[in-house]
N, C-alpha and C positions, 0 to 999 in steps of 0.2 A: 196481299200481293206477294208474288214470288220475291225471294231474296235476290238482290242484284249485286254484282261486282264486275270488275273488268279482268281481262286476261290478255297476255301479250301476243301469243302465237299458238299455232296448232300443237306444237310440242308441249307447251304448258297445259293446254286443254287435255291432251291425251294423258299426261302424267297425273293430273288431278282426277280424271275419271278412273284411272288404274288404282290410284291411292284410295279412292272411295270404294273400290271393289265392284264398280258398276260395269255394265256391258256397253261397249262403244259401237256406234255406227255413225256414218256421215250421210247427210241427205240434202238434196236440193228440192225446195218446195215451190210450186207455182203460186200464182196469186190465189189468195184464200180469204174468205170471210165466212166463218162457220158459226153455228149456233152454240149456245151454252152447252157445255159438256164437262165431264170429269174423267180422270184416269185412275186405275187401281195400282199405280206404281209411282215411285218417286223418280225424278229425272234431273239431270244437269244438262243445260242447254247452252251451248257456246255459239253465238251468232258470228258467222265468218263473212257473211256478205248480205247486203240488203237491210231491211228494216221489218220489225215485227211489233205489233201492238197487241197487248194482252189486257183483257178487261175481266175483273173478278165480279161474279154475280152478286155476292152478298153485300159488297160495299159500293159497287158501281165504279170503283177506281180503275183507271187505265194507266198503263205504262207503255211507252214506245222505246224499244231498244234497237241499237244498230251494231254493226260489226265491232267486235272487241268486247261485247257485253256477255256476261255469264248470268243465266237465270237458274235458280234452284227452286224447282217446283215440287210441291208435296202432293202425294196421292190424295184423292178425294176433294180437291178444291175445284169448285164449279167455276169455269171460265170460258171465254171465247177468244179467238185469235183473228187478226186481220193483217194482211200483208199484200203487197204487190209482187211478192216473191222474195225468198231468202234462202240462204244456205246455212247449215249448222252441223256441228259435231255434237252428238247427243250421247249421254251416258244414262242407261236405264238401270234401275235397281233389280230388275229381273231380266233374264235372257230374252231377246226378241222372239224366239220361237215359242216361248211360254206365254206370250201376251194373250189375254182373253179377248174374244171378239164380241161385239165391236170394241175397238181400242178406245174410241170416243163414246163414252157412255152417257145416255141422256139423264139429266137430273130429275129427281122427283119434284113434282109441282103440287102445291097445296091449293085447295079450292077456296 
């Protein structure tokens, strides 16, 4: 599961992202229920509004986080997300314009 902690405000989130040397952006996400996928970058996700549930494929474990929660998500972890909508400040380990497409990569399945 992603590492979780809390943060106090937007300024703290931005300072932590800058300290990590990550690239920052803010986003509002509509309702989502996606399939299992993975990313080829690390991320720091600061939930500022709403609720997000993340389920890891390998363990089946789920966590639900709300505003004020920080998630540290590592590259290559197969997971899925479900939310009725949320907002976040996100730090990416690579610049957004360098993201490979698709950003949500399908996991390999064994027969």
